[in-house]
C-alpha positions, 0 to 999 in steps of 0.5 A: 467797583462800587468803591472806585465810584464813590471815589470818581464821586468824591473827586468830582464834589471835591473839584465843585467846591474847589469852583466855589472857592475860586468863584466866591473869592470874586463875589465883590465884582459884578457877576452874573446868576441864572435861574433854571428849572427841574422837574422831579421824575417818579424814578427819583431823578430829574427832567430838565425844562426846555430852556435847562435842557438847552443850557446844559447842552452848550454847558457840555452837560456839566448842569446834569452832572452837578445835579447828579452830584447833588443827589439827582432830586431837585424838591419843589420849591427848593434849589441848588446852587452851582458854581462855574458852569460857563464863562458868562455866569458865575452862579446857577441856581436850578430850582424844582418845579415838582412833578410834571405829570401829575393830577391836579386838584384844581376844582378842590384847590381853586389854583392853577398849581403849575402856574404857582409853582413857577412862581415858586421856584422863580422866587427861590432860584432869585433868593438864592442867588441873592444870598450869596451876593449875586445881583445880576440875575437872568430867569428862564421862562419855565414855559410861563413867562408871565408867572415867573417874573411875577416870582421874581419880582415879588421874591426879591422886593423888600420894604426897606423904604426907611433905613439908613443903609438900603440893601441892594435888591437884585436886577432880574431879567428874562435869559436870552434863551427864552427871548421869545417870552419876552411880551409875557415876561413884560406883562408879569414884572409889571403886575408884580411891580403893581403888587410891590407898589401896594405893598409899600404902601401899606406898610409905610407908617401912618405918620408919613402916609396921612390923608393928605400925603397919600393923596399927593403920592397918588397924584404924582404916580398916576397922572404921568401914567394918563390917569386923572386924579381929583383930590376933594377936601372936607367942604366937598365931603360936606355938600355931598352930604356925606356925613357918615364918612365925615363922622369917623374923620371927626376924631382926628387933627389930620383933614379926610381926603376923597380921592376920585380916579379916572382911567378911560382907555375903552370906548367912550359909550362904555359905563365903567368898571367902579372900584372903591378901596377903603382908605383908612391910613390909621386906625385906632378904633376910635372911643372903641379903642383897640388892644395895643398888642398889634396896633401897629399893623393898623397902618395898613388899615388903608390895604384896600385904598393901597389894592385898587392904586396898585391895580389902576397903575398896573392897567394903565402900565399894561395899556388895558383898554378899559374904563375905570373909575376909583373912588377912595374916602381917605381918614384917621380913625382916632379917639379925641374930645371930637370923636364919634361916640358909641350910640351916636346916630349920623346920616349917609349920603343916601339919606339913611340913618346909622346908629354907631355902636362900635366905633371901630366898625369904622371901615363900613361907614366911609364906604358907605358914602363912597358906594352911595356916590358911586351911583352918580357914574352908572357902573357896569358893576361896582367892587369894594375892596376892604380890610374890614373885619377880623371874623374873616381872618378868624374864618379863612386866615391868609388863604384867600380873599372873602367876597360877598355878591349879588352876582354867580357870574362876576364871582365866576369871573373872579374866582378865575382870575384868583385861580390864575394868580394864585391869590385865591377868594372864596364866596361867603353868604350874603342872606337876608339873616344877617340883613336883618340883624343890622336893619330891624330897629326902632329908632333908626334905619341902621346899626353899624354892628350886628345884634347876633353872636358870630357872622361879623364878616357877614354882617358887615357886608349885609350893612354895605348892601344897604348902600349899594346903588339899585339894580347894580352889580357889586362885589365886597372884597374882606381882606383883613385876612390876607393882608399881612404882616404875617403871610405864608406865600413862598414868594412874599417876605414878611411884611404887607402883602399887597394882595390881591392886586394882581387878581384885580388886574386880571379879573378887569383884564379878562373882561375887556 
């Protein structure tokens, strides 16, 4: 009996291989693929998602039959591709979601693991189908259509703007048996599109995304969405007495720009949420020159600016009823005969003097004047985001965004948003201990680097705190560790990540 059973399995496997050969011969034509999900059972079996179970019935049980032939197990984040199960779909990818009934450690991980499992599975399924030439892909909802759409659309995207022959990227749609989840699916599509926009901006070479080009591209992108964009020049900044911002710009022949972006879809009487994004379109370090190795990554030193642009793009397309103001100081930080020098003293918009002991600590200098300017709008809160310190990458790696804040409630909201989106945050100390290291000086008010050893991210945050409007709730997000280009997220290719765009969208969306 055992020999007979093995013989039958062998015959079925041969039949499956023949189907693969037959359908592979038609890969040149437009063929459809389908991504479905399965859970792992305690007894080393599989349990199909509700939509996958319906499909299995429609296929006459062929899906489960093929899974059993493949070993009757689909591990989390992995998938199998089957061919010829029905007439509509050339290939079907079954993606693993892990164990269905499992005790999660969300209080420890700060992560909604069910949502993240869906993103990983949807991405794995789409990539598997793409790898065998399937470019028209339907994806089931996985009982969480928003996360499924995020994983699918983040997973298939690649930065290939400047390739002569671009790879054709798959077109992803919601499976017809999941149509009742179409609204949530569309939300996920938009949030993934917003993050992919931030990825594209951050990965664009610096010669093709100068402050001027960045300003023009953002204007062309946002105006059609009903978002107002004002571009201010060097003369305006001089009149505003933004000499900290202008000091950084002195080393480059590229003129600085300052963007003021307005999205008003809330009540007219509501104060705006205000975001500030660091926009250093290339950072060589200035006179305090960076090492040559890895300097090309500094094209993404405007990752904060890219994230807030992705955020406002997503909010506008989602029609979130909120008032949001975005400020982006844009410069290049380069060495030259006119560049700011170590030891120079400059004056910020609020009148405080700053000794620039390290010209490579320039992000905090341009953010200082933007934070001062934010007081003009009497915001509900201010959030600045920047690829600010290498120390944050040392502290947290690419696991989470470091957050400094004077508001417990805002941090809790941000942490919850990060848990839902799978793009986590972690709170760092904002103590007077660090303020003393930048503020206790005899000849000037502040130094742009701390006196002590270590704690570089903390002293940078302490420096920024000196420019936050009085009696204003404030968050500072240091994204140096999560910007890329290396990232171990299963649904992001190598390259700049666009993180934490979706977390910012969810953070604001949850407050309206």
